[in-house]
N, C-alpha and C positions, 0 to 999 in steps of 0.2 A: 504493500500500500504506500509506504513512504517512497519507494522507488518510482511508482506511477505518478505520485504527486510532484516529485522533483522533475520528472520528465515534462509534465505539464507546465511547471514554472519556467523551466529552461526554454521550452517551445514558445511561451508567451514573450519572454525576453528577446528571443531571436526574431520574433515577429515585430516587436517594438523597434528593434534595431533596423530591420528591413524597411520599415515604414518611416524611419527617421524620427521616431518619437523620442528615442534616447540614443546616445553614442555608444559604440561597442565597449569602450573602456568603463562605462557606467554599469554594465551588467555584472552582477556578482557571479555569473556562471561562465566568465571568460575562459578560465582554465579548469573549471570544475567538471569532473566526470561523474556520471551517475552509474553506480554499480548495484547489482543485485545478486542474490544467491538462489539457487534452486532449492525449493522446499517441497516436502512430500505433502500431499493433500489427504486429509483424513476422510475416510468414507466408511460406509457400512457394508458388510457382506450380505449375501442373499439370506443366510441364516438369521442375521440380525434384523433384516427387514421382516422376516417371518415372525420373529419374536415381537416386534412392534405390532404387527397385524393381529397377533394372538391376544394382545392385551384386552381385558374386559373393562373398559373405561365407562364411566357413567355417561350415557347419551345426553348431549346438551351442555356438558361441563366444559370448562376452559381447556382442560387437557384433551378431551375428546375432539374438540374443534381443532386444536393445534396439531394433533396427530393426523387428522383428516387433511389438513393443509399440507403437511410434510409429505404424506404418501401421495397426494394428488400431484404435487410438484415432481416427485420421483417418477410417477407413472406417465407424466406428460413431458418427459425429456429434460428434466432438471430446471424447472422454472425458478427464476430468482424471486426472492421474497417481495421486492417492490412490485414486480409484475403481478404476482399472485394476489397481493393485497388490493390492487386496482382492477382485478379481473371482473368483467361484467358478464351477464347472461348473453349479451349481444356478441360476445366472443365465441359462443358455442354455436357453430354453424354446420348443419348437415353431418353431424357425427365427428366434427373436427373442432379443435381449439385453435382459433385464429386471432392473433393479437400483435400489436406493435411493441417490440421490446424497448424498455425504457433506458437500457444501458448500451449505448453504441458510441463508437468513435466518430469524431468530426460531426456530431449532431445529425448523423444520417438516420432516417427512419427505416427500421428493418422489420418487415412483417414476417411473422413466423406462424406456421400452421402444422399441427401434429394431430394424427388421428386419436380419438379418445378410445382407449382400450376398455374392456369390460370393468376392470378394477377402478378406473377413473370415473366411469359412468355410474358405478355403484356409489361412489362417494358423492357425486353430484345429486343423486336422488335424495340424500339427507337434507339438501338445501332447497329443494323445490317445494313451493307452496302456493296457494291461491293468492292472487293479487300481485304477483311478481311482475315487474316491468323488465324489458330487455336491457334497460339502462341501469338496473340495480346491480350492486356489487354481489358477486356470488357468495363469498364467505363472510360478508357483512362485518368485516374488520374495521372498515371506515364507515362513518355515519352516512346515511343516504343523501344528506344535503350536499355532500362533497361531489356528487355526480354532476352538479351544476357548474363546478369549477374545474373539472378534468374532462377534456374532450376524449372521444373514442380513440383519437390518435395519440393519447397520452400527453397532450399539450395542456399545461396548467394556466388558468386565467391569470393575467397580470395582477400582482398584488396579493396573490394567495400562495405563491411558491413556498415561502418559508413555513407557513401554517401547514400546508399539505405535506411537505418533506418531514416536518417535525412529527406529524401524525403517523406517517409511514414508518419513520424511525422508531416511534413509540410502540407500534404494533409489532414490528420486527423484534424488538426487545422482549415483548410479551411472549411471542412464539418461541424464542430461544430459551426464555426462562422456563416455559412449560416443557420444552423438549428435554431440558436437563432433568426434570422430574420424571418424565416419561421414560427416558433411557434408563434411569435408575430402577424404575418399576420393572423394566424388561430385563434387568441384569446386565445391561451394556455398560461397560466401564469407560468407553470412549467419550470424549467431550463432543456431544452432539449439538450442532447448530443447524439452522434452517438451510444454510448453503451446502451442507453435507449431502442434501438430497441431490444436488447437482453433481457433486463428485461421485456419489454412489451410482447414479445413473450412467455416468461416463465409464466407470469401471465395469458396470454390468454390461454395457455395450461392447467394450473392448474384449471382455471375456468370451463374447459370442462372435468374435471376428467381424464385427461391423466395420465396414470400410471407413477409414478416418475421414474421407471427404464427406461421407454421409453423416458421420458424427458431427462434423463441422456445421452442416446444415441444421441438424437437430438442436445443437447447443446454441446456434445463432451467432457463431463467431464470424466477424466480417472477413478476417484474414485467416488462411490456413495455418500460418505460422503460429497464431494464437492457439489453435487446436493442437499443433505439434508440441508446443510448450506444455499445454495442459496434459497431454498424454504422457509426456516425459516425467511428470511428477506423480503419476499413478503407478502403483505397483503392478508389475507384469506377472499375472497369476500363472501364465504358462511357463515362465522361467522358474518360478517357485515350485510348480508341480514337477517339472523336469528334474530339478535338483533333488527334490524329495525322492523321486523315483530312482535316481542314480545312486543315492546313498542310503536308501532304506534297507533294512535287514529283515 
């Protein structure tokens, strides 16, 4: 995260120099190089996903809702928390989930569409009721009134940006707090956060030999290099299985 922020700062300074807003010697990034390190991405195994699904949580409780959100994100190709929080019924079209991703480079709008598998459709049934509008949020994490300030293209009405972002951040915190409790109930010792649904899906796909280019499309990465970096941080189960087979007695 720090690396990405520094890259943005440096790019802004370079743009300011290019447009003669400041002189090159005024930039603090003159000789500064941005470095990063490769880190492993925490994810859940198939068995751990099954443990979560097997939990008998009280319907309608906060933990129940948070687990539904997490599993839905997993079954729909690793949806980010911000996108799921703003997901509306209008995004469900002909058995597909179609939406504009909120996190893209260069402010480009990227529309993503994934088929809703039976497990995802089963979760949606819990949230269907009379009187729903296609403009309503699916998981009702945000108040209904906020639909007036967020367009279907995820553009936020001027003057409401900070309020909406704060609300989304607050709901993401709530999801992560609940997931910590949920994982403990399931006997999972890993530090589970909402974003792990994305990592877990990617690992799930790699274990089934999904073409990396197809995975790029599902994850919604603008550049294949991003997918390659993503893949490199995930554990190669085939290598692990091969080594275990070689040295098992």
